[in-house]
C-alpha positions in Angstrom: -22.1 8.9 9.1 -21.9 9.8 5.4 -18.9 10.8 3.4 -18.6 11.3 -0.4 -15.9 13.4 -2.0 -13.7 13.4 -5.0 -10.3 14.9 -4.6 -7.3 15.5 -6.8 -4.1 14.3 -5.2 -0.8 16.3 -5.4 0.2 13.8 -8.1 -2.9 14.8 -10.2 -4.9 11.6 -9.5 -8.7 11.9 -9.2 -9.8 9.8 -6.2 -13.4 9.3 -5.2 -13.7 8.5 -1.5 -17.1 7.4 -0.2 -18.8 5.2 2.4 -18.7 1.5 1.6 -22.1 0.1 0.6 -23.4 -3.4 0.6 -23.0 -3.5 -3.2 -19.2 -3.0 -2.6 -18.8 -6.3 -0.6 -17.1 -8.4 -3.3 -14.7 -5.7 -4.5 -13.8 -4.7 -0.9 -13.2 -8.3 0.1 -10.9 -8.8 -3.0 -9.1 -5.6 -2.0 -8.7 -6.7 1.6 -7.1 -10.0 0.5 -4.8 -8.3 -2.0 -3.6 -5.6 0.4 -3.0 -8.1 3.2 -0.9 -10.3 0.9 1.2 -7.4 -0.4 2.6 -6.1 2.9 3.7 -7.4 6.3 2.6 -4.2 8.0 -1.2 -5.0 8.4 -2.8 -6.9 11.2 -3.6 -10.1 9.4 -2.9 -12.4 6.5 -5.4 -13.2 3.8 -5.8 -16.8 5.0 -7.0 -15.4 8.4 -9.9 -13.6 6.8 -13.1 -15.5 7.5 -15.5 -13.1 5.8 -17.2 -14.0 2.6 -18.6 -11.4 0.2 -22.0 -11.5 1.9 -20.5 -10.9 5.3 -18.4 -8.1 3.9 -21.5 -6.5 2.4 -23.3 -6.7 5.8 -20.3 -5.2 7.5 -20.2 -2.3 5.0 -23.9 -1.8 5.4 -23.7 -1.6 9.2 -20.8 0.9 9.0 -22.8 3.1 6.5 -25.6 3.6 9.0 -23.4 4.1 12.1 -23.4 7.6 13.6 -19.8 7.3 14.8 -18.0 4.7 12.8 -17.2 4.5 9.1 -15.5 2.4 6.4 -14.3 4.5 3.5 -13.4 3.2 0.0 -11.0 5.1 -2.3 -11.8 4.5 -6.0 -9.5 5.3 -8.9 -11.1 4.9 -12.3 -13.8 2.8 -10.7 -11.3 0.4 -9.0 -11.0 0.0 -5.2 -7.5 1.4 -4.6 -7.7 1.4 -0.8 -9.9 1.4 2.3 -9.8 3.1 5.7 -12.0 3.4 8.6 -12.6 4.6 12.2 -13.9 2.4 14.9 -15.0 3.3 18.4 -12.6 2.1 21.1 -15.7 1.2 23.2 -19.2 2.2 24.3 -18.3 2.8 27.9 -18.4 6.4 29.0 -14.7 6.5 29.9 -13.6 5.6 26.3 -16.4 7.1 24.1 -14.1 10.0 23.3 -11.6 7.7 21.5 -11.6 6.1 18.1 -9.0 3.9 16.3 -8.0 4.4 12.7 -6.9 1.8 10.1 -5.9 2.0 6.5 -4.7 -0.2 3.6 -3.8 0.7 0.1 -3.1 -1.6 -2.9 0.7 -1.6 -3.6 0.2 -0.3 -7.1 -1.2 2.9 -5.6 1.4 3.5 -3.0 3.0 7.0 -3.0 0.3 8.7 -5.0 -1.5 10.5 -2.2 -4.4 8.1 -1.7 -3.3 7.1 1.8 -3.1 10.8 2.8 -6.5 11.5 1.3 -8.1 8.6 3.2 -6.3 9.6 6.4 -7.6 13.2 6.1 -11.1 11.9 5.4 -11.0 9.7 8.5 -9.8 12.6 10.6 -12.6 14.7 9.3 -15.1 11.9 10.1 -13.7 11.4 13.6 -14.1 15.1 14.3 -17.7 15.1 12.9 -18.5 12.1 15.1 -17.4 14.1 18.1 -14.3 12.1 19.0 -11.5 13.9 21.0 -8.8 11.4 20.1 -7.9 9.3 17.1 -5.5 6.4 17.7 -3.5 4.0 15.6 -0.7 1.4 15.7 2.0 1.2 13.1 4.9 -1.2 12.5 8.1 0.7 13.5 9.8 -0.2 10.2 7.0 1.5 8.2 8.8 4.8 7.9 6.6 6.2 5.1 3.4 5.6 7.1 4.9 7.1 10.3 6.0 10.2 8.4 2.5 10.6 6.9 0.9 10.3 10.3 3.3 12.7 11.9 2.7 15.4 9.2 -1.0 15.1 10.2 -0.2 15.7 13.8 -0.2 12.2 15.2 2.4 11.8 18.1 3.9 8.6 19.5 2.8 7.7 23.0 4.3 4.2 23.3 5.9 1.1 21.8 5.4 -2.6 22.0 8.6 -4.4 21.0 6.7 -7.6 20.2 3.4 -6.1 19.0 3.2 -8.3 15.9 4.6 -11.7 15.2 5.3 -11.8 11.5 5.4 -15.1 9.6 8.2 -13.5 7.6 10.2 -11.2 9.9 9.7 -12.5 13.4 8.6 -10.0 16.0 7.7 -6.5 14.8 7.7 -3.5 17.1 4.5 -1.5 17.1 4.3 2.3 17.7 1.1 3.6 19.3 0.2 7.0 18.0 -2.6 9.5 18.8 -4.0 12.6 17.4 -5.9 15.1 19.5 -8.9 16.3 17.6 
C-alpha cells in the first residue's frame, strides 16, 4: 500500500506524510526511542527496543510492499516528527476484517495537528485496504488522545484496569476503542 501526501495542519504547519522506506531506518529508530522515552502512554520503553537500524530498515521495507499494512512517517522540515501504522489483527478469515492502529509523536510536535493528520491517513489506508474495523488501545489518562479518537468516530468498547504496568505510575487502565469503516 502506498501513501504520500503533504498537508497543512490547522496551525499552518506543512507536514509530509509518506510510507516509511528502508532509507528511513536510522531516523525512525531514533524517533522511536525518543517518543518512547517522552511519554508513559506507549507500549514499551526505549531499553526494550531490540531493533537496530538495519532491522528497522527491513521492517519499513516490508511494510512498504504490504497490500494491507502500512507504516507512515510524518516529516516536518525534513525531520521525523511522528509515525503511525496499521497492522492486520490476523490472517485467519474470522479476523481479516480487523486492523489495529498505533501512533507516536515527538513531544515537541504535540498539539500541532500532526497526530490528527497521521490518524486520518491511517483511517484512509485502512479503508483502502478493505478493513471493516480499525482498533486501538489508549491509556485512560491520555485525555487528549481519547478526544482526538472520539472526534474521528472511534467508540469505546471495553476497559482493562491493569492493561499496562508502568515503571512510573503503577498499573494504567487501557481503553479499547474501535472505528467502523
